[in-house]
N, C-alpha and C positions, 0 to 999 in steps of 0.2 A: 384581589389585585392581579393583573396580568403579569406573569413572570417576564423578566427581561429576555431579549434575544440572546444576549451574551452577558454572563455575570462574572464577578471577580471575587474569589474566595481565598481563604487562608487555611492551610492544613495545621491547625493548632494541636489537634489530638487525633491524628489519622486523617484519611481522605474524607473531606466533607461531602454531604449529599449533593447531587447535582441540582442546579438552580436555573441555569440559562436554558432557553428553548433550543438553541443551536448547540452551544458548548459553553464551558466555563474556563476562564483562566484561573489556575490554582497556584498559589505561592506556597512552596514547601521547603523543607530543609535542604533539598537537593536542587532547587531552582524554580523556574516558572514553567508551568505545563498547560497545554490545552487538554482538557478532559471532555470527552464526548462519547455518546452511545446512541445506537439505534437498535432495532430488533435483530440485526445481523452481526453487529460489530461494536466492541468497546475498545477505546483507544485512550492512552495517555501519552502525549507527544511533547518532548522537551522543546521549549521555546528559547530558554536561556538556562544554561547549566552553571550553578554556583552553589556555595555553601551559605545557608542562612541559619544562624544559630537559634535554637529554641523552638523550631518547627519540625513536624514530622516529615520524613521523606515521602515523596509521591511515587517515584520510580516509573520509568517508561514501561509501557505494556501494550500488547495487542492481543485481544481475545476474540476468537470467532464464537459467537453465541451458540451456534449449532455444531461446534466441533470442527476438526480439520476437514478439508475437501478431499474426497477419495482420489487416489492416484489415477483411477480410470478416467476421471474427468480431465485431469492434467494431460494424460496421454491423448485423449480426444482433441483437446485444444491444440496440442503440439502438432497433431496431424494437419489441422487447418492452417497453422502458421507455416509449416514446412511446405504444404501444397501451394500456398500463396507465393512463397519464396521461389519455388520452381517456376511459377507462372510470371515471375518478375515484379511482384508487388508486395507491399506491406499489407497487413490486415489487422483488425481488432476483433477480439472475442471477449465475452463477459461471462460471469458466473453469478447466478441468483439462487435463492432458496425459495421453493414454492410451497413450503409447509410440510412436504413429505420428504424432501431431500434437495441436494444441490443439482442444478441443471446448467448445462452449457448453452450460451446464447451467442448466435452469430448475427448481429444486427445489420440492418440495411446501412450501407456505407459506400463512399466513393474512395477507391483505392488507387494508388500510384506507386512508382518504384521507391519513393522516399517519403511518402505521406499517406495519411488516411483521414477522411472526414466523416464524422458520424454525429448523431445526436444522443447524448447520454440519456438513459432511461432510469426512472426511479426503481428501487428494489434490487439494484445490482450490488453485490458484495465486492466484486473484483472486476476490473477491466484491464486487459492486457493487450498491447499491440506489439507487432514484430518489428525488429530492426534488421531483418534479413541476415546477411553474413558479417555484419559489423558488431561492435560491442553493445551491450545492453545498457546504454546510458540514457538518461533523461535529458531532453533538449529544453531550451528556453521556452519553446512553444508548449511542451508537455507541462512545464511548471506553471505556466499561465492558465492552462486549461484545467488542471487537476486540482480543483478547489473544493470538492465535495467530501462528505463523510463516507468514504469507502477506501478500499485498497486499489492501488494502481501498480501496473507492472510493465516492464519491457523485457522481451525475449530476443536475444541476438545470437549470432554465430550459429544459425540454423543449418549450415552446411556441415557442422561438426557433430560427432556422436553425442557429446555433452553440450547441449545448448546453454548459453549464458543467460542467467536470470537475475533480475533486479526488481524487488517488490518494495512498496512503501505506502504510507498513508499519513496524514490526510489533512483537509482544510487548509492546504497551502503551507503547513508546517510539517515537514516530511520526516517520518520515523522510518529508517531502513528496517525491513522486516525479513527475517530468514525464511527461505522457501519451506523449510520443515515446520515452521510455525503456522503455515497456511495449508500445505498439502500433506496428506498421509502417504508418503512415498519414500523411496530410497534416495538419500541425499547425494549419493555418488552418481546418480543418473543425470545431474545438472551441475553446471559451474555456477554456484550461487555467490554473487558479489557481496551478499549480506550474511554469509555463513557465520556461525557462532565463533569460529576460530579467527575471525577478522574483527575482534572487538575494538582494537585500537582504531581501525578505519571507521568503525561505526561511530565512535565518539567524535571523530573529526567531521563526520557528515551529518550529525544530528541537526535538524532544523535548517539544513542548507539545501539549495537547489543547484546542482551542478549543471553547467551549460556546455561543458566540453566532454568528449568521449574519454573514457578511462583507458 
């Protein structure tokens, strides 16, 4: 029998095995989650947070299958983002894994001072676009576009020593992800909107799509 595209599971005794071809909705003791995985990424994203008695907790999670991305790739990406800012435009960069390691991708795209148009490609783990010298917020357009099983990011305040970073994933239910969960680097080199010391803000933003700059 062909598995369903999306399945609906209950965590009676721990996290159940995946069943849906795309993802599963899993009801656990701590709420309802989307659980999804591909060869690069495993995610458990809260859809609704609540207490359900008698079920095992699922817990939010973001796991990079091949481990964190080297900081050298972050630095290379940042150089492209800053260079585009100096030229007066936003830009998008992506990161993939080619079997030997992570690689930076600068895809073909149309850029403008406040927008970028591109065609997402399969095999990307992360796509990030710049917001130049403003805050790293996700717009309503970003929320509508970012519906795949991957990580998405915005990098802003590129005129400052510490750029502001905002990472999240996936499938339209957005889990804020700390920069240090994705990149193997010095947390003090960025202003991370999802840093671990902002846990209260994390809970308020789970599964939400902000439309306003913070």
